[in-house]
C-alpha positions as CSV (number, residue, x, y, z in Angstrom):
1,M,38.6,-273.6,118.7
2,S,37.8,-270.4,120.6
3,G,34.4,-269.0,120.5
4,L,30.8,-269.9,121.2
5,Q,28.4,-272.1,119.4
6,I,24.7,-272.6,120.4
7,N,22.8,-275.6,119.1
8,A,19.0,-276.4,119.5
9,L,19.0,-274.5,122.9
10,S,15.7,-274.4,124.8
11,A,14.9,-272.7,128.0
12,G,12.2,-271.1,130.1
13,Y,10.1,-271.2,133.2
14,G,8.7,-274.3,134.4
15,E,6.6,-275.7,131.6
16,R,6.8,-272.5,129.7
17,R,9.5,-272.7,126.9
18,V,10.8,-269.1,126.2
19,I,13.8,-270.0,124.1
20,D,12.8,-272.8,121.7
21,G,15.4,-274.7,119.9
22,L,17.8,-271.8,119.1
23,S,20.9,-272.4,117.0
24,V,23.6,-269.8,116.3
25,E,26.6,-270.3,114.2
26,R,30.0,-270.0,115.9
27,L,30.7,-266.5,117.5
28,A,34.6,-266.3,117.4
29,G,36.5,-265.2,120.2
30,G,37.1,-261.4,120.0
31,Q,33.8,-260.5,118.8
32,V,30.9,-258.5,119.9
33,C,27.3,-259.7,119.3
34,A,24.3,-257.6,119.7
35,L,21.1,-259.3,120.9
36,L,18.0,-257.5,119.6
37,G,14.2,-258.1,119.7
38,P,11.0,-256.7,121.1
39,N,10.1,-256.8,124.8
40,G,9.3,-260.3,126.0
41,C,11.0,-262.1,123.1
42,G,13.5,-264.0,125.4
43,K,16.7,-261.9,125.4
44,S,17.1,-261.8,129.0
45,T,16.0,-265.5,129.5
46,L,18.7,-266.6,126.9
47,L,21.4,-264.8,128.9
48,R,20.2,-266.1,132.2
49,A,20.1,-269.7,130.7
50,M,23.6,-269.3,129.4
51,V,24.9,-268.3,132.9
52,G,23.1,-271.2,134.4
53,L,20.2,-269.2,136.2
54,H,17.6,-271.1,134.1
55,P,17.7,-274.7,133.2
56,A,18.4,-275.3,129.6
57,R,18.5,-278.2,127.0
58,G,20.6,-278.2,123.9
59,S,24.3,-277.4,123.5
60,L,26.3,-274.5,124.5
61,L,30.0,-274.9,123.5
62,L,32.3,-272.4,124.8
63,N,36.0,-272.8,123.7
64,G,35.1,-276.4,122.9
65,C,33.6,-277.1,126.6
66,Q,30.1,-277.9,127.0
67,L,28.2,-275.4,129.4
68,V,24.9,-277.1,129.6
69,G,25.0,-279.3,132.5
70,C,28.5,-278.4,133.7
71,S,29.4,-277.5,137.4
72,A,28.5,-274.1,138.7
73,A,32.1,-273.5,139.6
74,H,33.3,-274.2,136.0
75,R,30.6,-271.9,134.5
76,S,31.4,-269.1,137.1
77,R,35.0,-269.1,136.0
78,Q,34.2,-268.8,132.3
79,V,30.9,-266.8,132.1
80,V,30.0,-263.4,133.6
81,Y,26.4,-262.1,133.5
82,L,25.7,-258.4,134.2
83,P,22.0,-258.0,134.8
84,Q,20.0,-254.8,134.2
85,T,20.5,-253.6,137.8
86,L,22.9,-254.3,140.6
87,P,21.7,-255.7,144.0
88,E,20.5,-252.9,146.3
89,G,21.9,-252.3,149.8
90,V,25.6,-253.2,149.2
91,R,27.7,-251.2,151.5
92,L,30.9,-251.1,149.7
93,S,32.8,-248.6,148.0
94,V,33.3,-248.6,144.2
95,L,36.8,-249.8,144.6
96,E,36.1,-252.4,147.1
97,S,33.2,-253.9,145.0
98,V,35.4,-254.3,141.9
99,M,38.2,-255.8,144.1
100,V,35.7,-258.4,145.6
101,A,34.4,-259.2,142.0
102,R,38.0,-260.2,141.1
103,H,38.2,-262.5,144.0
104,A,35.3,-264.5,142.6
105,T,37.5,-266.1,140.0
106,A,40.4,-268.5,140.6
107,E,42.7,-266.5,138.6
108,G,44.2,-264.5,141.5
109,D,43.7,-261.1,142.9
110,A,43.6,-257.8,141.2
111,N,45.8,-255.2,142.3
112,E,44.5,-251.7,143.1
113,R,46.5,-250.1,140.2
114,E,44.7,-252.5,137.8
115,V,41.3,-251.7,139.2
116,L,41.9,-247.9,139.1
117,A,42.9,-248.0,135.6
118,L,39.8,-249.9,134.6
119,L,37.7,-247.3,136.5
120,T,39.7,-244.4,134.6
121,R,38.8,-245.9,131.4
122,L,35.2,-246.1,132.2
123,G,35.3,-242.4,133.5
124,I,34.5,-243.2,137.2
125,A,37.8,-243.2,138.8
126,H,36.6,-240.1,140.8
127,L,34.0,-242.3,142.4
128,A,36.4,-245.0,143.7
129,L,35.9,-244.2,147.4
130,H,32.1,-243.6,147.1
131,S,29.7,-246.0,148.5
132,L,27.6,-248.0,145.9
133,T,24.4,-246.8,147.8
134,T,25.1,-243.3,146.7
135,L,25.4,-243.9,142.9
136,S,23.0,-243.1,140.1
137,G,21.6,-245.8,138.0
138,G,24.0,-245.0,135.2
139,Q,27.0,-244.9,137.6
140,K,26.0,-248.3,138.9
141,Q,25.8,-249.7,135.3
142,L,29.4,-248.5,134.7
143,V,30.5,-250.1,138.2
144,G,28.8,-253.3,137.2
145,L,30.7,-253.3,133.9
146,A,34.0,-252.8,135.7
147,Q,33.1,-255.7,138.0
148,S,32.4,-257.9,135.0
149,L,35.6,-257.0,133.1
150,I,37.8,-257.3,135.9
151,R,36.9,-261.0,136.3
152,R,38.5,-261.8,132.7
153,P,35.6,-264.2,131.6
154,A,35.7,-266.1,128.3
155,L,32.1,-265.2,127.7
156,L,30.7,-261.8,128.7
157,L,26.8,-261.4,128.9
158,L,25.5,-257.9,129.2
159,D,21.8,-257.2,129.8
160,E,21.0,-253.7,128.6
161,P,24.2,-252.0,130.0
162,L,23.3,-248.8,128.3
163,S,19.8,-248.5,129.5
164,A,20.6,-245.7,132.1
165,L,23.5,-244.0,130.3
166,D,23.4,-240.7,128.1
167,L,24.3,-240.8,124.5
168,N,28.0,-239.9,125.2
169,Y,28.4,-242.7,127.6
170,Q,26.6,-245.0,125.5
171,F,29.2,-244.5,122.7
172,H,32.0,-244.6,125.2
173,V,30.9,-247.9,126.7
174,M,30.5,-249.6,123.3
175,T,33.9,-248.3,122.0
176,L,35.5,-249.7,125.1
177,L,33.7,-253.2,124.6
178,R,35.0,-253.2,120.9
179,E,38.6,-252.4,122.1
180,E,38.5,-254.9,125.2
181,T,36.7,-257.8,123.5
182,P,39.4,-258.6,121.0
183,K,42.2,-257.6,123.4
184,R,41.0,-260.2,125.9
185,D,39.9,-262.8,123.1
186,I,36.5,-263.2,124.7
187,V,32.9,-263.3,123.4
188,T,30.7,-260.4,124.3
189,I,26.9,-260.5,123.8
190,V,25.1,-257.4,124.7
191,V,21.3,-256.8,124.8
192,L,20.6,-253.7,122.8
193,H,17.4,-251.6,121.7
194,D,19.2,-249.2,119.4
195,L,19.8,-250.7,115.9
196,N,22.1,-247.9,114.9
197,I,24.4,-248.7,118.0
198,A,24.4,-252.4,117.1
199,L,25.3,-251.6,113.4
200,R,28.0,-249.4,114.4
201,H,29.6,-251.3,117.3
202,A,28.8,-255.0,117.0
203,D,30.4,-257.7,114.8
204,H,27.1,-259.6,114.7
205,A,23.5,-258.9,115.4
206,L,21.1,-261.8,116.6
207,L,17.4,-260.8,116.2
208,L,15.1,-262.9,118.4
209,S,11.4,-263.2,118.0
210,Q,9.4,-265.4,120.4
211,G,12.5,-267.3,121.5
212,R,13.8,-268.0,118.0
213,R,16.0,-266.3,115.4
């Protein structure tokens, strides 16, 4: 059965439990889930726990396979996490960085045409040969989204991918996610602060408060 199911998940920092016994009914493949809540409620911690950056207890079933306790290699093939900001000082062109991201999976290499098509859909094909070090914050977010999608994950985790984008690009990115998520039969979880965007573009909305629904 495709999709994601969370059961009694707990995660945090050392002795501090930020996510406390969280359970979420199955999110089917092809659906977008908006993750909402006030600052400090655990949204980023939840995403980082799901990708294995924080230790977690409980159950995370993705397409029937348990993610909690699985190997890093297996998780990296299934789950892609896009943080709020990309690493600084990476001296690659936009095109090179997306090609490198594709190499991170075991699915084979992306060809340049595929990458350029994705950059075109994101409206940044004109930046293909530009260095990442010259880009604005919003442009870097779009490149990060291209890097994430090109890896073809089963679960896509996006931490505030709209924060540095103007309203037109916010609409454009969410429209693209609504198209690509069912097309690729993946689960997309995206942290948002705008309830109107969530209601318009997401299939589900999950509201966190102090690490719980």
